[in-house]
ROROTOR-580673 format. One record per residue: residue number from 1; residue in one letter; y, x, z of N, C-alpha, C in turn. Coordinates in steps of 0.1 Angstrom, whole numbers. Each point is the difference from the previous one (the first is absolute). Example, Ala and Ser with C-alpha at 12.3 -4.5 7.8 and 13.67 -1.06 7.14 Angstrom:
residues 2
+-----+--------+-------+-------+-------+-------+-------+-------+-------+-------+-------+
! num ! residu !   n_y !   n_x !   n_z !  ca_y !  ca_x !  ca_z !   c_y !   c_x !   c_z !
+-----+--------+-------+-------+-------+-------+-------+-------+-------+-------+-------+
!   1 !      a !   -57 !   132 !    78 !    12 !    -9 !     0 !    12 !     9 !     0 !
!   2 !      s !    11 !    -4 !    -7 !    11 !     9 !     0 !    11 !    -8 !     8 !
+-----+--------+-------+-------+-------+-------+-------+-------+-------+-------+-------+
end
This chain:
residues 139
+-----+--------+-------+-------+-------+-------+-------+-------+-------+-------+-------+
! num ! residu !   n_y !   n_x !   n_z !  ca_y !  ca_x !  ca_z !   c_y !   c_x !   c_z !
+-----+--------+-------+-------+-------+-------+-------+-------+-------+-------+-------+
!   1 !      m !   493 !   -56 !    35 !    -7 !    -9 !    -6 !    -9 !     3 !    -8 !
!   2 !      k !     4 !     9 !   -12 !   -11 !     4 !   -10 !   -13 !     7 !     9 !
!   3 !      t !     5 !     9 !    10 !    -8 !     9 !     8 !   -12 !    -8 !     6 !
!   4 !      i !     5 !   -13 !     5 !   -11 !    -9 !    10 !    -9 !    -5 !   -12 !
!   5 !      a !     7 !    -6 !   -12 !    -9 !    -4 !   -10 !   -10 !     8 !    -5 !
!   6 !      l !     3 !    15 !    -1 !    -7 !     7 !    -6 !   -12 !     4 !    10 !
!   7 !      i !     3 !     2 !    13 !   -10 !     1 !    11 !   -11 !   -13 !    -1 !
!   8 !      l !     7 !   -12 !     0 !   -10 !   -10 !     0 !    -8 !    -2 !   -10 !
!   9 !      g !     6 !     3 !   -14 !   -10 !     0 !   -11 !   -10 !    12 !     0 !
!  10 !      m !     3 !    11 !     6 !   -11 !    12 !     0 !    -9 !    -7 !    11 !
!  11 !      t !     4 !    -4 !    10 !    -8 !    -3 !    10 !   -11 !   -12 !    -5 !
!  12 !      l !     4 !   -10 !    -4 !    -8 !   -11 !    -9 !    -8 !     7 !   -10 !
!  13 !      s !     4 !     7 !    -7 !    -8 !     8 !   -11 !   -10 !     6 !     6 !
!  14 !      t !     0 !     8 !    11 !   -11 !     7 !     6 !    -9 !   -11 !     7 !
!  15 !      m !     6 !    -7 !     5 !   -11 !   -11 !     6 !    -8 !    -6 !    -8 !
!  16 !      t !     5 !    -3 !   -13 !    -6 !    -8 !   -11 !   -12 !     9 !    -7 !
!  17 !      s !     5 !    12 !    -1 !   -10 !    12 !    -6 !   -11 !     2 !    10 !
!  18 !      t !     2 !    -1 !    12 !   -10 !     3 !    11 !   -11 !   -11 !     0 !
!  19 !      l !     7 !    -9 !    -1 !    -8 !   -16 !     0 !   -10 !     1 !   -11 !
!  20 !      f !     3 !     2 !   -10 !    -6 !     0 !   -13 !    -9 !    14 !    -3 !
!  21 !      a !     2 !    10 !     7 !    -7 !    13 !    -5 !   -14 !    -2 !     3 !
!  22 !      q !    -5 !    -7 !    11 !    -9 !    -1 !     7 !    -9 !   -13 !    -4 !
!  23 !      e !   -10 !    -1 !    -9 !    -6 !   -12 !    -4 !   -11 !    -5 !     8 !
!  24 !      g !    -8 !     8 !     6 !    -8 !    -3 !     8 !    -2 !     8 !    14 !
!  25 !      v !   -11 !     4 !     6 !    -2 !     7 !    12 !    -7 !    14 !    -3 !
!  26 !      t !     0 !     6 !     8 !    -6 !    15 !    -1 !   -17 !    -3 !     9 !
!  27 !      v !    -8 !     2 !    -8 !   -14 !     3 !     3 !    -7 !    13 !     5 !
!  28 !      r !    -2 !     4 !    10 !    -6 !    12 !     1 !   -16 !    -1 !     3 !
!  29 !      i !    -5 !     7 !    -5 !   -18 !     1 !     1 !    -2 !    16 !     4 !
!  30 !      t !    -4 !     1 !    10 !    -8 !    13 !     3 !   -14 !    -1 !    -2 !
!  31 !      i !    -6 !    10 !    -5 !   -15 !     3 !    -4 !    -5 !     9 !     9 !
!  32 !      e !    -8 !    -4 !     8 !    -6 !    11 !     9 !   -12 !     5 !    -7 !
!  33 !      n !    -5 !    10 !     5 !   -13 !     5 !    -2 !    -2 !     9 !   -16 !
!  34 !      v !    11 !     3 !    -4 !     1 !     8 !   -11 !    -7 !    14 !     4 !
!  35 !      l !   -12 !     3 !   -10 !    -6 !    12 !     3 !     4 !     9 !    -4 !
!  36 !      k !     6 !     3 !   -12 !     2 !    11 !    -7 !    15 !     2 !    -3 !
!  37 !      d !     7 !    13 !     1 !    13 !     3 !    -6 !    -2 !     0 !   -17 !
!  38 !      g !     9 !    -2 !    -7 !    -1 !    -1 !   -12 !     2 !   -12 !    -8 !
!  39 !      g !     5 !    -3 !   -11 !     2 !    -8 !    -9 !     9 !    -9 !     3 !
!  40 !      s !    -2 !   -14 !    -3 !    11 !    -9 !     7 !    -8 !   -13 !     5 !
!  41 !      i !     6 !    -6 !    10 !    -2 !   -12 !     6 !     9 !   -11 !    -9 !
!  42 !      l !    -9 !    -7 !    -9 !     7 !   -13 !    -6 !    -2 !   -14 !     7 !
!  43 !      g !    10 !    -7 !    -3 !    -3 !   -13 !     9 !     8 !   -10 !   -10 !
!  44 !      g !    -5 !   -12 !     2 !     9 !   -10 !    -8 !    -4 !   -16 !     8 !
!  45 !      l !    11 !    -5 !    -1 !    -1 !   -16 !     4 !     0 !   -10 !   -10 !
!  46 !      h !   -10 !    -6 !     1 !    -6 !    -9 !   -11 !     1 !   -15 !     2 !
!  47 !      s !     4 !    -7 !   -10 !    -4 !   -16 !     1 !   -12 !     0 !    -3 !
!  48 !      k !    -5 !   -14 !    -2 !   -14 !    -2 !    -5 !    -2 !     3 !   -15 !
!  49 !      d !    12 !    -1 !    -7 !    -4 !     2 !   -15 !     0 !    15 !    -3 !
!  50 !      t !     4 !    11 !     9 !     0 !    12 !     0 !   -11 !     8 !     6 !
!  51 !      f !    -5 !    -6 !    10 !   -10 !     6 !     8 !   -11 !     4 !    -7 !
!  52 !      m !    -5 !    12 !     0 !   -11 !     9 !    -8 !     2 !     0 !   -13 !
!  53 !      r !    11 !    -1 !    -5 !     2 !     0 !   -16 !    10 !    10 !    -3 !
!  54 !      g !     5 !    11 !     9 !    10 !     9 !    -3 !    11 !     1 !    10 !
!  55 !      n !    12 !     4 !    -4 !    12 !     1 !     8 !     2 !   -13 !     8 !
!  56 !      g !     6 !     2 !    13 !     3 !   -11 !     7 !    15 !    -5 !    -4 !
!  57 !      l !     5 !   -10 !     6 !    14 !    -7 !    -1 !     9 !    11 !     7 !
!  58 !      y !    -3 !     9 !    10 !     7 !     9 !     5 !   -10 !    11 !     2 !
!  59 !      n !     4 !    11 !    -3 !   -10 !    15 !     1 !     8 !    11 !     7 !
!  60 !      a !    -8 !     9 !     6 !     4 !    11 !    10 !    -9 !    10 !    -1 !
!  61 !      m !     6 !    12 !    -2 !    -7 !    12 !     2 !     3 !    10 !    10 !
!  62 !      a !   -10 !     8 !     5 !     5 !    12 !     9 !   -12 !    10 !    -2 !
!  63 !      s !     4 !    14 !     2 !    -8 !    10 !     0 !   -12 !     0 !    10 !
!  64 !      g !    -9 !     3 !    -3 !   -13 !    -1 !     8 !    -2 !    10 !     8 !
!  65 !      k !     1 !    -5 !    13 !     0 !     9 !    12 !   -11 !    -6 !    11 !
!  66 !      a !   -11 !    12 !     3 !    -7 !    -7 !    10 !     5 !    -5 !    12 !
!  67 !      g !    -6 !   -11 !     6 !     7 !    -7 !    13 !     5 !   -13 !    -5 !
!  68 !      a !    11 !    -3 !     1 !     5 !   -13 !    -2 !    13 !     1 !   -11 !
!  69 !      v !     0 !    -8 !   -10 !    12 !     1 !    -7 !     6 !   -16 !     0 !
!  70 !      t !    11 !     2 !    -1 !    10 !   -18 !    -3 !     6 !     0 !   -14 !
!  71 !      l !    -2 !    -9 !    -4 !     6 !    -7 !   -12 !    10 !    -9 !     2 !
!  72 !      t !    10 !     2 !    -6 !    13 !   -11 !     2 !     2 !    -8 !   -11 !
!  73 !      f !    -1 !   -14 !    -1 !     3 !   -10 !   -11 !    16 !    -5 !     4 !
!  74 !      e !     9 !     3 !    -8 !    12 !    -6 !     3 !     2 !   -14 !   -10 !
!  75 !      n !    12 !    -7 !     6 !     2 !   -14 !    -9 !   -11 !    -8 !    -1 !
!  76 !      v !    -9 !    -2 !     9 !   -13 !    -8 !    -4 !     5 !   -15 !     3 !
!  77 !      a !    -4 !    -7 !    -8 !     5 !   -14 !     2 !    -9 !    -9 !     8 !
!  78 !      p !     3 !    -9 !     6 !   -10 !    -8 !     9 !   -10 !    -6 !    -5 !
!  79 !      g !   -13 !    -1 !     3 !   -10 !    -4 !    -6 !   -13 !     3 !     2 !
!  80 !      t !   -12 !    -1 !    -6 !   -13 !     3 !     3 !    -4 !    12 !    -6 !
!  81 !      y !    -5 !    11 !     5 !    -3 !    11 !    -7 !   -16 !     7 !     4 !
!  82 !      a !    -2 !     6 !    -9 !   -14 !    10 !     4 !     3 !    13 !    -2 !
!  83 !      g !    -4 !    10 !     9 !     5 !    14 !    -1 !   -10 !     7 !    -3 !
!  84 !      m !    -1 !     9 !   -12 !   -12 !     9 !    -3 !     6 !    14 !    -1 !
!  85 !      f !    -9 !    10 !     6 !     4 !    12 !     1 !   -10 !    11 !    -4 !
!  86 !      m !     2 !    11 !    -6 !    -9 !    11 !    -2 !     6 !    13 !     3 !
!  87 !      h !   -12 !     8 !     2 !     6 !    16 !    -1 !    -5 !     5 !   -17 !
!  88 !      d !     8 !     1 !    -5 !    -2 !     7 !   -12 !     0 !    13 !     0 !
!  89 !      l !   -12 !     5 !     4 !    -1 !    18 !     0 !     5 !     9 !   -11 !
!  90 !      n !    -3 !    -5 !   -12 !     2 !     7 !   -11 !    12 !    -6 !    -9 !
!  91 !      d !     9 !    -8 !     8 !    12 !    -6 !    -8 !    -1 !    -6 !   -13 !
!  92 !      n !   -12 !    -6 !    -4 !     0 !    -6 !   -14 !     4 !   -14 !     1 !
!  93 !      k !     6 !    -5 !    11 !     4 !   -13 !     2 !    -9 !   -12 !    -1 !
!  94 !      q !   -14 !     2 !     0 !    -8 !    -8 !     0 !   -12 !     2 !    10 !
!  95 !      m !    -9 !    -9 !     3 !   -11 !     0 !    10 !   -12 !     5 !    -8 !
!  96 !      d !    -5 !    13 !     4 !   -12 !     5 !    -6 !   -13 !    -5 !     5 !
!  97 !      r !    -8 !    -3 !    -7 !   -12 !    -5 !     5 !   -12 !     6 !    -4 !
!  98 !      e !   -11 !    -2 !     7 !   -15 !     4 !    -3 !    -7 !    -8 !   -11 !
!  99 !      a !    -9 !     6 !    -6 !    -4 !    -8 !    -9 !    -5 !   -14 !     3 !
! 100 !      n !    -2 !    -4 !    13 !    -4 !   -11 !     2 !    11 !   -10 !     5 !
! 101 !      g !    10 !     6 !    -3 !    14 !    -7 !     4 !     5 !    -1 !    14 !
! 102 !      m !    -5 !     9 !    10 !     5 !     2 !    10 !    12 !    10 !     0 !
! 103 !      p !    10 !    -1 !     8 !    12 !     4 !    -2 !    -4 !    19 !     6 !
! 104 !      k !     7 !     9 !    -6 !    -2 !    12 !     5 !    10 !     5 !     7 !
! 105 !      e !    10 !    -6 !     1 !    13 !     4 !     8 !     3 !   -12 !    12 !
! 106 !      d !     5 !     6 !    10 !     2 !   -10 !    11 !    10 !    -9 !    -5 !
! 107 !      w !    -3 !   -13 !     7 !    10 !   -13 !    -2 !    -2 !    -7 !    11 !
! 108 !      g !    11 !   -10 !     2 !     0 !   -10 !     8 !    11 !   -12 !    -4 !
! 109 !      m !    -1 !   -10 !     9 !     8 !   -12 !    -3 !     4 !    -5 !    14 !
! 110 !      t !     9 !    -8 !    -2 !     3 !   -10 !     9 !   -10 !    -9 !     2 !
! 111 !      g !     1 !    -8 !    15 !   -11 !    -8 !     1 !   -16 !     5 !     4 !
! 112 !      e !    -9 !    -9 !    -4 !   -13 !     4 !     3 !    -7 !     3 !    -9 !
! 113 !      v !    -5 !    13 !    -2 !    -7 !     3 !   -11 !   -14 !    -4 !     0 !
! 114 !      n !    -7 !    -5 !   -10 !   -13 !    -6 !     1 !    -9 !    12 !    -6 !
! 115 !      p !   -11 !     7 !    10 !    -7 !     8 !    -5 !   -11 !    -1 !   -10 !
! 116 !      f !    -1 !   -14 !    -3 !   -12 !    -5 !   -10 !     5 !    -3 !   -11 !
! 117 !      g !    14 !     5 !    -6 !     3 !    -5 !   -14 !    10 !     4 !    -2 !
! 118 !      p !     9 !    -3 !   -11 !    12 !     3 !    -2 !    11 !    -6 !     6 !
! 119 !      p !    11 !     6 !     4 !    10 !    -5 !     8 !     7 !   -14 !    -7 !
! 120 !      t !     3 !   -10 !     8 !     7 !   -12 !    -7 !    13 !    -1 !     4 !
! 121 !      f !     9 !    -5 !    -8 !    16 !    -3 !     5 !    -3 !   -10 !    15 !
! 122 !      e !    -7 !    -7 !     1 !    -1 !   -10 !    12 !    -2 !     8 !    12 !
! 123 !      d !   -10 !    12 !     1 !    -2 !     6 !    11 !     9 !    12 !     3 !
! 124 !      a !    12 !     0 !   -11 !    10 !    12 !     2 !    15 !    -6 !     4 !
! 125 !      i !     1 !   -16 !    -1 !    14 !    -2 !     3 !     8 !     2 !    13 !
! 126 !      f !    11 !     1 !    -3 !    10 !    -1 !    13 !    12 !    -6 !    -6 !
! 127 !      e !    10 !    -3 !    10 !    12 !    -7 !    -5 !    11 !     8 !     4 !
! 128 !      v !     9 !     0 !   -11 !    13 !     5 !     5 !    10 !   -11 !     0 !
! 129 !      a !     8 !     2 !    10 !     7 !   -12 !     5 !    16 !     8 !    -3 !
! 130 !      d !    10 !    -5 !     9 !    15 !     5 !    -1 !     1 !    13 !    10 !
! 131 !      k !    -7 !     6 !     3 !     2 !    12 !    10 !    -8 !    12 !    -4 !
! 132 !      d !     5 !    11 !     2 !    -8 !    13 !    -4 !   -15 !     1 !     8 !
! 133 !      m !    -9 !     4 !    -4 !   -12 !     2 !     6 !    -8 !    12 !    -3 !
! 134 !      e !    -9 !     4 !     9 !    -8 !    12 !     1 !   -16 !    -7 !     0 !
! 135 !      l !    -7 !     8 !    -7 !   -15 !    -3 !     0 !    -6 !    16 !     2 !
! 136 !      t !   -13 !    -3 !     6 !    -8 !    13 !    -1 !   -14 !    -5 !    -5 !
! 137 !      i !    -6 !     9 !   -10 !   -13 !    -1 !    -4 !    -7 !    15 !     0 !
! 138 !      r !   -12 !    -1 !    -3 !    -7 !    12 !     2 !    -8 !     0 !   -15 !
! 139 !      f !     0 !    14 !    -1 !   -11 !     5 !   -15 !   -14 !    -1 !     9 !
+-----+--------+-------+-------+-------+-------+-------+-------+-------+-------+-------+
end
């Protein structure tokens, strides 16, 4: 009887820890058209409050490699996000800019990029629901 109780207790404990281990879903974003090897590919999933203001709510990094690079964001809560990505060639963890403010390093975002002005949260939003998802963007 003690053996059955022990097995039942361990099974319930394992099921409970599995249920609570993952708080959200996995979001994989593949960045195509990475032009150079070196540096790091940085990405963040942002809320309206964090968009264009530093780190995202969820952040990921991968080694820069010409071609396509995939960033994986774990345990992302359902909601509305905007993804921002850059190729940090010199690994200084910031976007290097020309004197006129134009980016020196490749960048991209989810949604539709406005070529005539700075990106907006509304242009970049996507919805995370209750299932893992995959997106593709281009630098």
